[in-house]
C-alpha positions as CSV (number, residue, x, y, z in Angstrom):
1,X,8.0,11.1,-23.6
2,X,5.1,12.8,-21.9
3,X,5.3,13.2,-18.2
4,X,2.6,13.5,-15.6
5,X,3.3,16.7,-13.8
6,X,0.7,18.4,-11.7
7,X,0.3,22.2,-11.0
8,X,2.6,22.0,-8.0
9,X,5.5,20.6,-10.1
10,X,5.3,17.0,-8.8
11,X,6.2,14.4,-11.4
12,X,4.2,11.2,-11.1
13,X,6.0,8.0,-12.1
14,X,4.5,5.5,-9.7
15,X,1.2,3.7,-10.3
16,X,-0.6,1.5,-7.8
17,X,-3.0,-0.9,-9.5
18,X,-5.7,-2.6,-7.4
19,X,-6.4,-6.0,-9.0
20,X,-9.5,-6.8,-7.0
21,X,-11.7,-5.4,-4.2
22,X,-12.2,-8.6,-2.4
23,X,-9.9,-10.0,0.3
24,X,-9.5,-13.3,2.2
25,X,-9.0,-11.3,5.4
26,X,-11.3,-8.8,7.1
27,X,-8.9,-6.4,8.8
28,X,-10.8,-3.9,10.9
29,X,-9.0,-0.8,9.6
30,X,-9.5,-1.7,6.0
31,X,-12.8,-3.7,5.6
32,X,-16.1,-2.6,7.2
33,X,-17.4,-5.1,9.6
34,X,-20.4,-5.8,7.4
35,X,-18.1,-6.3,4.4
36,X,-18.5,-4.7,1.0
37,X,-21.3,-5.2,-1.5
38,X,-20.4,-7.8,-4.1
39,X,-20.6,-6.3,-7.6
40,X,-21.0,-7.9,-11.0
41,X,-17.7,-8.9,-12.6
42,X,-18.5,-6.7,-15.6
43,X,-18.0,-3.6,-13.5
44,X,-14.3,-4.4,-13.1
45,X,-11.4,-4.2,-15.5
46,X,-10.7,-7.3,-17.6
47,X,-7.0,-8.4,-17.9
48,X,-6.8,-6.9,-21.3
49,X,-8.2,-3.6,-20.2
50,X,-5.9,-3.5,-17.2
51,X,-2.8,-4.1,-19.3
52,X,-3.9,-1.5,-21.9
53,X,-4.4,1.2,-19.2
54,X,-1.1,0.3,-17.5
55,X,0.7,0.7,-20.9
56,X,-0.8,4.2,-21.2
57,X,0.6,5.2,-17.9
58,X,4.0,3.7,-18.8
59,X,3.9,5.9,-22.0
60,X,3.5,8.8,-19.7
61,X,6.7,7.9,-17.8
62,X,5.5,5.6,-15.0
63,X,8.5,3.6,-13.9
64,X,7.1,1.7,-10.9
65,X,3.9,-0.3,-10.6
66,X,2.6,-1.8,-7.4
67,X,-0.1,-4.4,-7.4
68,X,-2.6,-4.2,-4.5
69,X,-6.1,-5.2,-3.7
70,X,-8.2,-6.2,-1.7
71,X,-5.8,-9.0,-1.8
72,X,-4.1,-9.3,-5.2
73,X,-3.2,-13.0,-4.9
74,X,-6.9,-14.1,-4.8
75,X,-7.3,-12.7,-8.4
76,X,-7.8,-15.8,-10.4
77,X,-5.7,-14.7,-13.4
78,X,-3.0,-13.1,-11.2
79,X,-0.1,-15.1,-12.7
80,X,-1.2,-14.1,-16.3
81,X,-1.5,-10.4,-15.3
82,X,1.9,-10.5,-13.6
83,X,3.5,-12.1,-16.7
84,X,2.1,-9.3,-19.0
85,X,3.1,-6.5,-16.7
86,X,6.6,-8.0,-16.4
87,X,7.1,-7.3,-20.0
88,X,6.8,-3.5,-19.4
89,X,9.8,-1.4,-18.6
90,X,8.9,-0.9,-15.0
91,X,9.9,-2.0,-11.5
92,X,7.2,-4.3,-10.2
93,X,6.2,-4.3,-6.5
94,X,3.3,-5.9,-4.6
95,X,1.5,-5.3,-1.3
96,X,-0.1,-8.5,0.0
97,X,-1.4,-10.0,3.3
98,X,0.9,-12.9,2.7
99,X,-1.6,-15.7,3.1
100,X,-1.2,-17.2,-0.4
101,X,2.4,-16.2,-1.1
102,X,3.7,-19.8,-0.9
103,X,1.6,-20.6,-4.0
104,X,3.1,-17.8,-6.1
105,X,6.8,-17.5,-5.1
106,X,7.9,-19.1,-8.4
107,X,5.7,-16.8,-10.5
108,X,7.0,-13.8,-8.7
109,X,10.6,-14.8,-9.2
110,X,10.0,-15.5,-12.9
111,X,8.4,-12.1,-13.4
112,X,11.2,-10.3,-11.6
113,X,8.9,-9.0,-8.9
114,X,11.2,-9.0,-5.9
115,X,9.8,-6.2,-3.8
116,X,7.1,-7.4,-1.3
117,X,5.2,-5.4,1.3
118,X,3.5,-7.9,3.6
119,X,0.8,-6.7,6.0
120,X,1.2,-8.0,9.5
121,X,-0.1,-5.9,12.4
122,X,0.7,-8.1,15.3
123,X,3.1,-10.9,16.3
124,X,0.6,-12.4,18.5
125,X,-1.7,-15.1,17.1
126,X,-4.8,-14.2,19.1
127,X,-4.5,-10.5,18.2
128,X,-4.1,-11.5,14.6
129,X,-7.4,-13.2,14.8
130,X,-9.0,-10.2,16.4
131,X,-7.8,-7.7,13.8
132,X,-8.2,-9.9,10.7
133,X,-11.2,-11.9,11.8
134,X,-9.4,-14.9,10.4
135,X,-6.8,-17.5,11.6
136,X,-3.9,-17.4,9.2
137,X,-1.1,-16.1,11.5
138,X,1.3,-19.1,11.2
139,X,1.0,-19.2,7.4
140,X,1.7,-15.5,7.0
141,X,4.6,-15.6,9.4
142,X,6.1,-18.6,7.6
143,X,5.7,-17.0,4.2
144,X,7.5,-13.9,5.4
145,X,10.4,-16.0,6.5
146,X,10.4,-17.9,3.2
147,X,10.3,-14.6,1.2
148,X,13.4,-13.4,3.1
149,X,15.2,-16.7,2.6
150,X,14.5,-16.5,-1.1
151,X,16.0,-13.1,-1.4
152,X,12.9,-10.9,-1.8
153,X,13.2,-7.4,-0.5
154,X,10.6,-7.6,2.2
155,X,8.9,-4.9,4.2
156,X,6.4,-5.7,6.9
157,X,3.6,-3.2,7.1
158,X,2.1,-2.8,10.6
159,X,-0.8,-0.4,11.2
160,X,-0.4,0.9,14.7
161,X,-3.5,1.5,16.8
162,X,-3.3,3.0,20.2
163,X,-3.9,0.5,23.1
164,X,-4.2,-2.4,20.7
165,X,-0.8,-3.2,19.2
166,X,1.4,-0.3,20.1
167,X,2.9,-2.4,22.9
168,X,4.5,-4.5,20.2
169,X,6.6,-1.8,18.6
170,X,9.9,-3.1,20.2
171,X,9.1,-6.7,19.2
172,X,8.7,-5.7,15.6
173,X,12.0,-3.7,15.6
174,X,13.7,-6.7,17.2
175,X,12.8,-8.7,14.0
176,X,15.3,-6.5,12.1
177,X,18.3,-7.6,14.2
178,X,19.2,-10.7,12.2
179,X,16.9,-10.3,9.2
180,X,17.4,-8.1,6.1
181,X,13.9,-6.8,6.6
182,X,12.2,-3.4,6.8
183,X,9.4,-2.8,9.3
184,X,7.1,0.0,8.4
185,X,4.8,1.3,11.1
186,X,1.8,2.9,9.5
187,X,-0.4,5.5,11.1
188,X,-4.0,4.5,11.5
189,X,-5.9,6.4,8.7
190,X,-9.6,7.3,8.4
191,X,-11.6,5.4,5.8
192,X,-15.3,4.6,5.6
193,X,-16.3,1.9,8.0
194,X,-13.1,1.6,10.0
195,X,-14.2,3.4,13.2
196,X,-11.2,5.8,13.1
197,X,-10.8,8.6,15.6
198,X,-7.8,10.8,16.6
199,X,-7.3,9.0,20.0
200,X,-6.3,5.8,18.1
201,X,-3.3,7.4,16.4
202,X,0.3,6.5,17.3
203,X,2.7,9.3,16.3
204,X,6.2,9.1,14.9
205,X,7.5,10.8,18.0
206,X,6.0,8.1,20.2
207,X,7.6,5.3,18.1
208,X,11.1,6.9,18.1
209,X,10.9,7.7,21.9
210,X,10.0,4.1,22.7
211,X,12.8,2.8,20.5
212,X,15.4,5.2,21.9
213,X,14.5,4.5,25.5
214,X,14.9,0.8,24.9
215,X,17.9,0.6,22.6
216,X,19.6,3.8,23.6
217,X,19.3,7.2,21.9
218,X,22.8,7.0,20.3
219,X,21.9,3.6,18.8
220,X,19.0,4.9,16.8
221,X,20.5,5.9,13.4
222,X,18.4,7.9,11.0
223,X,18.7,7.0,7.3
224,X,19.0,9.6,4.6
225,X,15.6,10.6,3.3
226,X,15.0,9.2,-0.2
227,X,13.2,11.2,-2.9
228,X,9.4,10.6,-2.9
229,X,9.7,8.4,0.2
230,X,6.7,7.9,2.4
231,X,8.6,6.6,5.5
232,X,11.2,8.2,7.7
233,X,13.6,5.3,8.2
234,X,15.8,4.4,11.2
235,X,18.1,1.6,12.1
236,X,19.3,0.2,15.4
237,X,23.1,0.2,15.4
238,X,24.5,-3.2,14.2
239,X,21.0,-4.5,13.2
240,X,20.7,-6.0,9.7
241,X,17.3,-4.5,8.9
242,X,15.6,-1.2,9.5
243,X,12.3,0.3,10.6
244,X,10.4,3.3,9.4
245,X,7.3,5.3,10.2
246,X,4.7,6.4,7.7
247,X,2.8,9.3,9.3
248,X,0.2,10.1,6.7
249,X,-2.1,12.0,9.1
250,X,0.2,13.8,11.5
251,X,3.2,14.3,9.2
252,X,2.1,13.9,5.6
253,X,4.5,13.6,2.7
254,X,2.3,15.3,0.1
255,X,5.0,17.8,-1.1
256,X,7.0,15.0,-2.8
257,X,4.1,12.6,-3.7
258,X,4.6,10.8,-7.0
259,X,1.8,8.3,-6.7
260,X,-1.4,7.7,-8.7
261,X,-3.9,4.9,-8.2
262,X,-6.0,2.8,-10.5
263,X,-8.9,1.0,-8.8
264,X,-10.1,-2.4,-9.8
265,X,-13.2,-0.9,-11.4
266,X,-11.0,1.3,-13.6
267,X,-11.2,4.6,-11.7
268,X,-8.2,6.8,-11.4
269,X,-7.4,8.5,-8.1
270,X,-4.7,11.1,-7.7
271,X,-4.7,10.9,-3.9
272,X,-5.6,8.2,-1.4
273,X,-7.8,10.6,0.6
274,X,-9.6,12.3,-2.3
275,X,-13.1,11.3,-3.1
276,X,-12.6,12.6,-6.7
277,X,-12.2,9.9,-9.3
278,X,-11.9,9.7,-13.0
279,X,-13.6,6.9,-14.8
280,X,-11.1,5.6,-17.3
281,X,-12.8,2.2,-17.9
282,X,-16.2,3.5,-19.2
283,X,-14.4,5.9,-21.6
284,X,-12.2,3.0,-22.8
285,X,-15.2,0.7,-23.4
286,X,-17.0,3.4,-25.3
287,X,-14.0,3.7,-27.7
288,X,-12.8,7.0,-26.2
289,X,-9.3,8.2,-25.6
290,X,-8.3,8.0,-22.0
291,X,-5.1,10.1,-22.5
292,X,-6.7,13.4,-21.9
293,X,-8.5,12.0,-18.8
294,X,-5.3,10.9,-17.3
295,X,-3.7,14.3,-17.8
296,X,-6.7,16.2,-16.4
297,X,-6.8,14.0,-13.3
298,X,-3.1,14.7,-12.6
299,X,-3.6,18.5,-13.2
300,X,-6.5,18.4,-10.7
301,X,-4.4,17.0,-7.9
302,X,-4.6,19.1,-4.7
303,X,-1.6,20.3,-2.8
304,X,-2.2,17.9,0.0
305,X,-4.5,15.2,1.5
306,X,-7.0,15.4,-1.4
307,X,-7.8,19.0,-0.5
308,X,-9.4,17.9,2.8
309,X,-8.9,20.3,5.7
310,X,-10.6,17.8,8.1
311,X,-9.5,14.2,7.5
312,X,-12.5,12.9,9.3
313,X,-14.5,13.7,6.2
314,X,-12.7,10.8,4.5
315,X,-14.7,8.5,6.8
316,X,-18.0,9.5,5.0
317,X,-16.9,10.8,1.6
318,X,-14.3,8.3,0.5
319,X,-14.4,4.6,-0.2
320,X,-13.5,1.8,2.2
321,X,-9.7,1.1,1.9
322,X,-10.3,-2.3,0.4
323,X,-12.0,-0.8,-2.6
324,X,-9.4,1.8,-3.2
325,X,-6.3,-0.4,-3.1
326,X,-3.8,-0.8,-0.2
């Protein structure tokens, strides 16, 4: 079996596939306020093309596939795509905003997709409306509870923004007391149209200090660091779940990165922050072999952060997050 190893010795066995650019929410850190231009359906992968490309990556040793968007559950043929991917020898995961989960629990269970990352940046309904520009808080929260009850391995992703929702850190951690749940605090990252600046970041140190001051320093237990992990994970003593911090900006995990991305329009990205993309879809449609393109893309991967010395360049030179895939 071929493997996807870059020039820094990192093996890539994890593929994130964006099914669709569109979303049923308008989160401020992800979607530009004016939205994104709607493009012709022909510019995006068909179901058959997506499955073909996914199989190519599996042939290269990919063992884990995460479905993202936009919002993957608004993809009209989501259940069919899921069924086909479930037949590959991979672990299936999904990142979703949770709004439509109640419609797809049975499909997910049938496909064996039992790892869900659900985005929820606040536990306050009014704030939810502010950040998402929509009113779906109750449904999302209920779907999270249902997912836990059904035995899904659930992580709640909360993007922390200074002076907006960082006062809810302890409330999120408290959710792990009686729930087999992971909370993942994500550092606010720069993307086109999301009005990022350094003053809005909340560091790992701030999260840990707040937790330790509240729960007691000796009660904050650090979990062993897993290979290729993005989060540094902690647990409050005697709590059922855990919480972690993903500090992509201030404490990146590039040295052990094993991730590749396939956008909904068939472009391959070897780093979230890189503006360099490889067009697999056009080559495929022209009858070409995408194998060499995949290998070249991996070999071109930079040591860290897409080769950017100044992450603020990602604001102007990279796509909006919703068109890359969460």
